[in-house]
VOGU-3710 file (C-alpha; in Angstrom, 3 decimals, decimal comma):
1> xxxxxxxxxx> -29,845/-0,855/-17,960  -32,535/-0,879/-15,262  -30,195/0,918/-12,848  -29,435/3,589/-15,454  -33,195/3,970/-16,009  -33,797/4,404/-12,265  -31,113/7,113/-12,091  -32,528/8,857/-15,181  -36,035/8,884/-13,657  -34,664/10,296/-10,396
11> xxxxxxxxxx> -32,819/13,072/-12,234  -35,859/13,902/-14,355  -38,030/14,018/-11,230  -35,561/16,372/-9,543  -35,470/18,651/-12,577  -39,235/18,790/-12,621  -39,532/19,454/-8,885  -41,288/22,598/-7,661  -39,200/25,747/-7,380  -39,570/25,696/-3,586
21> xxxxxxxxxx> -37,810/22,297/-3,442  -34,969/23,449/-5,705  -34,573/26,642/-3,676  -34,037/24,552/-0,538  -31,221/22,470/-2,023  -27,583/22,990/-1,012  -25,308/21,987/-3,922  -21,576/21,207/-3,658  -18,764/20,336/-6,044  -16,249/17,928/-4,477
31> xxxxxxxxxx> -12,734/16,742/-5,242  -11,114/14,040/-3,102  -8,222/11,611/-2,864  -8,934/8,017/-1,795  -6,639/5,551/-0,069  -7,511/1,878/0,216  -8,104/-1,089/-2,025  -9,888/-4,380/-2,491  -9,473/-6,377/0,700  -10,301/-10,000/1,652
41> xxxxxxxxxx> -13,472/-10,643/3,635  -11,155/-11,941/6,347  -7,378/-12,070/6,622  -6,989/-15,833/6,968  -3,869/-17,885/7,494  -3,294/-17,901/3,721  -1,954/-14,317/3,832  1,344/-14,525/5,731  2,635/-11,022/5,067  2,648/-7,954/2,829
51> xxxxxxxxxx> 5,801/-7,425/0,783  4,574/-4,098/-0,579  1,473/-1,960/-1,022  1,419/0,703/-3,742  -1,687/2,948/-3,809  -2,481/4,510/-7,141  -3,945/7,881/-8,101  -7,393/7,327/-6,615  -9,506/10,435/-7,189  -13,166/11,259/-6,644
61> xxxxxxxxxx> -14,988/14,038/-8,515  -18,584/14,660/-7,464  -21,608/16,942/-7,584  -23,783/16,429/-4,505  -26,832/18,056/-2,957  -28,650/18,134/0,384  -32,372/18,706/0,936  -33,369/19,702/4,494  -36,157/17,780/6,241  -36,016/19,867/9,426
71> xxxxxxxxxx> -33,501/22,040/11,268  -31,016/19,182/11,788  -31,733/16,396/9,302  -31,256/16,352/5,523  -31,309/13,906/2,631  -27,947/13,877/0,834  -27,284/12,456/-2,635  -25,458/13,175/-5,874  -23,280/11,631/-8,542  -19,629/10,639/-8,144
81> xxxxxxxxxx> -16,945/9,612/-10,613  -14,449/7,478/-8,691  -11,077/6,283/-9,973  -9,648/3,456/-7,886  -6,513/1,337/-8,213  -4,363/-0,952/-6,091  -1,074/-2,834/-6,377  -0,259/-5,247/-3,540  2,472/-7,869/-3,235  1,714/-10,587/-0,643
91> xxxxxxxxxx> 3,459/-13,594/0,835  1,019/-16,534/0,917  0,739/-20,148/2,045  -1,877/-22,723/1,007  -3,446/-20,111/-1,292  -6,121/-21,490/-3,644  -5,625/-19,969/-7,108  -5,968/-20,564/-10,843  -3,127/-19,351/-13,088  -1,768/-19,649/-16,623
101> xxxxxxxxxx> 1,887/-20,470/-17,336  2,796/-20,554/-20,988  0,024/-22,579/-22,652  -0,934/-24,384/-19,427  -3,900/-23,585/-17,199  -3,106/-24,636/-13,621  -5,401/-24,804/-10,607  -4,250/-25,682/-7,126  -2,693/-24,631/-3,819  0,143/-22,106/-4,047
111> xxxxxxxxxx> 2,944/-21,277/-1,628  5,098/-18,242/-2,386  4,309/-14,673/-3,449  1,302/-13,208/-5,247  1,212/-9,786/-6,943  -2,298/-8,349/-7,508  -3,148/-5,212/-9,506  -6,578/-3,722/-10,052  -8,007/-0,541/-11,569  -11,628/0,579/-11,551
121> xxxxxxxxxx> -13,574/3,563/-12,868  -16,948/3,760/-11,130  -20,010/5,999/-11,431  -21,622/6,061/-7,989  -24,975/7,206/-6,610  -24,898/7,725/-2,795  -28,112/8,040/-0,761  -27,438/9,313/2,753  -29,052/10,834/5,817  -27,199/13,925/7,045
131> xxxxxxxxxx> -27,275/15,361/10,570  -26,020/18,880/11,368  -23,985/18,988/14,564  -23,674/22,754/14,114  -23,918/25,399/11,402  -20,532/24,247/10,073  -20,230/20,495/10,797  -22,454/17,653/9,574  -22,307/13,845/9,706  -23,584/11,573/6,935
141> xxxxxxxxxx> -24,400/7,878/6,660  -26,138/5,723/4,082  -25,744/3,387/1,131  -24,369/3,612/-2,388  -24,836/1,948/-5,766  -22,021/2,010/-8,292  -21,586/1,025/-11,930  -18,098/-0,040/-13,063  -17,457/1,614/-16,412  -13,915/0,220/-16,516
151> xxxxxxxxxx> -12,628/-2,814/-14,615  -9,302/-4,641/-14,598  -7,880/-7,273/-12,241  -4,641/-9,080/-13,049  -1,389/-10,279/-11,527  0,911/-13,251/-11,079  2,068/-15,936/-8,624  5,864/-16,153/-8,401  8,900/-17,378/-6,466  7,194/-20,456/-5,014
161> xxxxxxxxxx> 5,427/-23,654/-5,981  1,923/-24,861/-6,820  0,452/-28,176/-5,682  -1,843/-28,970/-8,593  -5,413/-29,901/-7,692  -4,887/-30,391/-3,943  -2,333/-29,775/-1,150  -0,734/-33,154/-1,954  -0,903/-32,858/-5,759  2,069/-32,712/-8,144
171> xxxxxxxxxx> 4,528/-29,936/-7,246  5,072/-27,280/-9,921  7,804/-24,684/-9,352  7,013/-21,031/-10,149  9,790/-18,599/-11,066  9,896/-14,825/-11,142  10,022/-14,058/-14,877  7,190/-14,128/-17,462  6,876/-17,677/-18,759  8,133/-19,163/-15,478
181> xxxxxxxxxx> 5,598/-17,582/-13,142  1,808/-18,134/-13,077  -0,234/-15,258/-14,541  -3,930/-14,512/-14,104  -6,398/-12,043/-15,610  -9,894/-11,934/-14,109  -11,344/-8,789/-15,735  -14,323/-10,624/-17,216  -15,228/-12,150/-13,832  -15,701/-8,799/-12,066
191> xxxxxxxxxx> -19,158/-7,433/-11,295  -20,470/-4,409/-13,159  -22,674/-3,351/-10,226  -21,330/-2,656/-6,735  -23,214/-1,604/-3,622  -22,381/-1,001/-0,009  -22,419/1,443/2,896  -20,639/4,721/3,505  -20,213/7,260/6,280  -18,828/10,774/6,044
201> xxxxxxxxxx> -18,402/14,184/7,637  -18,322/17,745/6,258  -16,768/20,861/7,771  -17,810/24,136/6,154  -15,070/26,487/7,377  -15,986/29,262/4,918  -19,179/30,473/3,254  -18,095/28,716/0,041  -15,285/26,334/1,011  -15,120/23,243/3,179
211> xxxxxxxxxx> -13,446/19,860/3,650  -14,903/16,365/3,870  -13,974/12,807/4,797  -15,669/9,606/3,611  -15,344/5,874/4,286  -16,950/3,398/1,872  -17,189/-0,383/2,200  -18,585/-2,649/-0,500  -21,106/-5,260/0,622  -21,040/-6,857/-2,823
221> xxxxxxxxxx> -17,952/-8,881/-3,626  -15,637/-7,640/-6,345  -16,312/-10,784/-8,402  -19,447/-12,533/-9,634  -20,985/-15,048/-7,233  -20,048/-18,068/-9,376  -16,336/-17,133/-9,461  -14,071/-18,972/-6,990  -10,526/-18,705/-8,375  -9,551/-16,238/-5,627
231> xxxxxxxxxx> -11,114/-15,548/-2,238  -13,910/-12,975/-1,849  -12,620/-9,395/-2,087  -14,516/-6,211/-1,262  -13,657/-2,581/-2,102  -12,849/-0,398/0,907  -11,656/3,218/0,545  -11,184/6,225/2,778  -11,461/9,596/1,023  -10,503/13,117/2,102
241> xxxxxxx> -11,004/16,220/0,004  -12,303/19,731/-0,481  -15,783/20,962/-1,359  -17,077/24,159/-2,909  -20,593/25,349/-2,114  -22,235/26,217/-5,427  -25,611/27,015/-3,888
//
């Protein structure tokens, strides 16, 4: 709630700003498509290959504004609604994981294939510094804070075997069908708040219309700090889209 309060105070302050400040603002509406996903902090030896990667319908809808400080520099911020999803099928070895098969909860080292699916709906507040290379092109860089309004992370381990407890523990075979494979659902272990860095560029090719590109990387892990059933994952997305200059 404190983050919502901070945003509300910022909006109220902006609405109560002097007319000269509001007159200086440039306001855009933006629509973009994002490609990416939640990636490991490092691609260790546990990930031996990617069987398939299936990006979802990852859209960004935003209202953003820039306030000039001088002829070249501006402060850029706004509010974004981001829809992100990912479906990746990996081949793994010595992969530490906790799964459920039937009524059993199993924790150990898995060798085989792991399918991971995630969907997120995030409300994001970017705070960036913008530099105008020309009258039509600008570069942006800064940080963001995001609140996950919807969060899901689930999947299954299949077509392999689990060594329960340790690499030399009892061997448990995992099949491919529900009931034979190991399922997991970690929705409740995901963070509500995310933060990170982003960089972007805008090209205003028309008085009203332009295009933009954005790259965001989460510095906060996808999961809470006390969660260790899978390795640390961070959201990373590249977005391209169109913008319309409202003011």
